[in-house]
Phi, psi and omega in degrees: 000317181301317180298320180295321180290330179288344176283354181271155174282163185304322180292319178297314181299316181295319179299316178295321178300316181293315183287311186266331181273319183253001177056043178272154176279165177299324178297317178295321178295317179302317179295314182296322183267357180057048177223172180285158177297324178298320179294322177301314181300318179294316181298315181294317180298315179295318180298317180294322176297317180297314180298315181299315180297316182294327178290333178275341185248169177272343188237095180292152176180160183286153173285150176294145179275134180266000000 
């Protein structure tokens, strides 16, 4: 799991830490990261996809940005 998390960029990792580690809402995360709530939702969704993919594969790496 740690290896999968290291494949994330710092903003993705921080968003997951705030939501899942500190039980913050998306609104609170948006305020803390100074971004929109919609952007938080996208960052978290992409981060979770990346972690899931990396846990299934031998070679971790970030997802391409759309």
